[in-house]
C-alpha positions in Angstrom: 82.9 -111.3 140.0 82.4 -113.1 143.3 84.4 -116.0 142.0 87.5 -113.8 141.5 87.3 -112.7 145.2 87.1 -116.4 146.3 90.0 -117.3 144.0 92.2 -114.5 145.5 91.4 -115.7 149.0 92.6 -119.2 148.2 95.7 -118.0 146.4 99.0 -118.1 148.2 99.9 -114.9 146.4 98.5 -111.4 146.7 98.3 -109.1 143.7 98.5 -105.3 143.6 94.7 -104.6 143.9 94.5 -106.6 147.2 97.6 -104.9 148.6 96.1 -101.5 147.8 92.9 -102.6 149.6 94.7 -104.0 152.7 97.0 -101.0 153.1 94.6 -98.4 151.9 97.2 -96.9 149.6 97.6 -96.1 145.9 98.9 -98.4 143.2 102.4 -97.0 143.2 102.8 -97.4 146.9 101.4 -100.9 146.8 103.9 -101.8 144.1 106.7 -100.3 146.1 105.8 -102.3 149.1 105.5 -105.5 147.1 109.0 -104.8 145.6 110.4 -104.3 149.1 108.9 -107.5 150.4 110.1 -109.5 147.3 113.6 -108.2 147.8 113.5 -109.4 151.4 112.3 -112.8 150.3 115.0 -113.0 147.6 117.7 -112.2 150.2 116.4 -115.2 152.2 116.8 -117.4 149.1 113.1 -117.6 147.9 112.0 -117.3 144.3 109.7 -114.4 143.7 107.6 -113.1 140.9 107.0 -109.5 139.9 103.5 -108.2 140.5 102.7 -110.6 143.3 103.9 -111.3 146.8 103.4 -114.2 149.3 100.2 -113.7 151.2 101.7 -115.3 154.3 104.8 -113.1 154.2 102.8 -109.9 153.7 100.5 -110.7 156.6 103.5 -111.6 158.8 105.3 -108.3 158.0 102.1 -106.3 158.6 101.5 -108.1 161.9 98.1 -109.2 160.8 
């Protein structure tokens, strides 16, 4: 299980479980936030994938 945490830390993308943990919210709120961020990225011309969001962009938007 420890390997999974290390892999997530190295990944440029964040999945729903990590968004839930960072924001201290439920799954549906985390998905909603991810959708909102992905829409913003798409508007800027970036390619996005459902169910994951850019770690860099998430941290930037959360001022972390």
